[in-house]
C-alpha positions in Angstrom: -2.0 8.0 26.4 1.1 6.1 28.0 -0.8 3.0 28.4 -2.4 2.6 24.9 -1.8 0.2 22.1 -1.0 3.1 19.8 1.9 3.9 22.1 2.8 0.3 22.3 3.1 0.1 18.6 5.5 3.1 18.6 7.5 1.4 21.3 7.4 -1.9 19.4 8.9 0.1 16.2 11.6 1.9 18.3 12.6 -1.8 19.8 12.7 -3.2 16.4 14.8 -0.2 14.7 17.2 -0.5 17.4 18.0 -4.2 16.4 17.7 -3.4 12.4 20.2 -0.7 13.0 22.7 -3.1 14.4 21.8 -6.0 12.1 21.7 -3.9 8.7 23.6 -0.9 9.6 25.8 -0.5 6.3 22.7 -0.8 3.9 20.9 2.0 2.3 17.2 1.8 3.7 14.1 3.0 2.2 11.7 4.4 4.8 8.0 4.9 3.5 6.0 7.7 5.4 2.5 8.7 6.1 3.0 12.1 4.0 3.8 10.2 0.7 7.6 10.7 1.1 10.2 8.0 0.9 13.2 8.7 2.5 16.4 6.8 1.8 19.7 6.7 3.7 22.0 4.6 5.8 20.8 4.4 9.2 22.6 6.4 11.8 20.9 6.0 15.2 17.5 6.5 16.9 17.1 9.9 18.7 15.9 10.2 22.2 15.4 13.6 23.9 16.9 14.1 27.5 13.1 14.4 28.6 11.8 11.2 27.2 11.7 7.5 28.1 12.2 6.2 24.3 13.3 7.4 21.0 11.3 9.7 19.0 13.3 9.9 15.7 15.1 7.8 13.2 18.2 9.4 11.8 19.3 8.3 8.3 22.4 9.6 6.5 21.9 10.6 3.0 25.2 11.7 1.5 26.4 14.5 3.8 22.9 15.2 5.0 21.1 13.7 8.0 17.2 13.1 7.7 15.3 12.8 10.9 11.9 10.9 10.7 9.4 11.0 13.4 8.5 7.4 14.4 5.0 8.0 14.1 5.2 8.9 10.5 6.9 5.7 9.6 4.5 3.3 7.6 7.2 0.7 6.4 10.9 0.0 6.2 12.9 -1.8 3.6 16.4 -2.6 4.9 18.0 -2.9 1.6 18.9 -4.9 -1.4 20.1 -8.6 -0.7 18.8 -8.8 2.8 17.5 -11.8 4.6 15.3 -11.8 7.7 17.6 -12.3 10.8 16.0 -14.8 13.2 17.6 -13.0 16.3 15.1 -10.1 15.8 12.9 -10.2 19.0 9.7 -8.3 19.7 8.2 -6.9 22.6 5.5 -9.1 24.4 1.9 -8.2 23.7 0.6 -6.0 26.8 -1.5 -8.2 29.3 -4.1 -7.3 29.9 -4.4 -5.2 26.7 -5.7 -1.8 27.0 -9.3 -1.2 26.0 -9.6 1.3 23.0 -10.1 1.4 19.2 -6.3 1.1 18.7 -6.4 -2.2 20.3 -9.2 -3.4 18.4 -7.4 -2.4 15.1 -4.0 -4.1 16.1 -5.7 -7.2 17.4 -7.7 -7.6 14.3 -4.8 -7.3 12.2 -2.9 -9.8 14.1 -5.7 -12.4 14.2 -6.7 -11.9 10.5 -3.5 -12.5 8.9 -2.0 -16.0 9.5 1.6 -16.5 8.6 2.3 -17.4 5.0 -0.7 -15.6 3.6 -0.1 -14.0 0.2 -1.2 -10.4 0.7 -1.3 -6.8 -0.8 -1.4 -4.1 1.7 -2.1 -0.4 1.3 -0.2 2.0 3.7 -0.8 5.7 4.5 -1.6 7.7 1.5 -0.1 6.0 -1.5 2.3 3.0 -0.4 1.7 -0.5 -1.7 3.4 -3.6 -0.2 3.0 -7.1 -1.2 4.3 -10.6 -0.3 3.8 -13.3 2.3 3.2 -12.6 6.0 6.6 -13.9 7.4 6.2 -12.3 10.8 2.9 -11.2 12.5 3.6 -9.5 15.9 1.3 -7.1 17.9 1.9 -3.7 16.1 4.4 -5.0 13.4 4.0 -7.3 10.2 7.1 -8.5 8.1 6.3 -9.3 4.7 8.9 -11.7 2.7 9.1 -14.9 0.9 9.2 -18.4 2.5 12.8 -18.1 3.0 12.9 -14.5 4.6 14.6 -12.6 1.5 14.2 -9.0 1.4 12.0 -8.4 4.3 9.6 -5.3 4.4 8.6 -4.2 8.0 5.1 -2.9 8.3 3.8 -0.9 11.1 0.1 -2.2 11.7 -1.6 1.0 12.7 -0.6 2.7 9.3 -2.4 -0.1 7.1 -5.3 1.3 5.1 -6.2 -1.8 3.3 -5.6 -5.6 3.1 -6.1 -7.5 -0.1 -6.0 -11.3 -0.1 -7.4 -14.2 -2.5 -9.6 -15.5 0.2 -10.4 -14.8 3.8 -7.2 -15.8 5.5 -8.5 -15.9 9.0 -10.7 -18.8 8.0 -7.5 -21.1 7.2 -5.0 -22.0 9.8 -2.3 -21.3 7.3 -2.5 -20.0 3.8 -0.9 -22.0 1.2 1.9 -20.3 -0.9 5.0 -21.0 -2.9 8.3 -19.6 -2.5 8.0 -18.0 -5.8 6.0 -15.1 -4.3 7.9 -11.9 -5.1 8.0 -9.4 -2.3 7.4 -5.6 -3.4 7.0 -2.1 -1.9 6.3 1.2 -3.7 5.0 4.6 -3.5 2.3 4.9 -6.0 2.9 8.9 -6.1 6.5 8.8 -6.9 6.3 5.3 -9.0 9.4 4.3 -7.1 9.3 0.7 -7.0 11.2 -1.9 -5.2 10.5 -5.4 -6.4 12.5 -8.4 -5.5 
């Protein structure tokens, strides 16, 4: 599985998390997972075992406890109140040639279907709902925000369960939207909602 788009999406997440920890290290994050739980805490580090080539766990500190979250369980990340997207964030280049498989089909479809600035509602995992403008659209990773990059929400593309838009966005070169678009993410099970 080493040369798959699924593994690439985990590597993309690890690469981005490493940067986010440096850029938003003092903030309290909300990490939404595939198993309904939302884990909150201050980012500590990424954990890589001595037998691995890349990280497998994100570590958050919550009071006196440490929460270890497997990277493959992360649906989305909200890096804290009052944050603004940092333009220095880099992404891994899309593999070339792309590996053949259903995971590649999914990730390329999401990337080509959603032009930048599309106003979108995305369902993730079992019960997570995120909305806003598509601020960044990279292979394996979406960022929702407003026009100015306020309160970014990072979304792992392979955990998307549903995409809702007012029109077929891939038919337009750019979707029109205003900076008044609100960004929100919530767990429908816990009623915990972050709206900005």
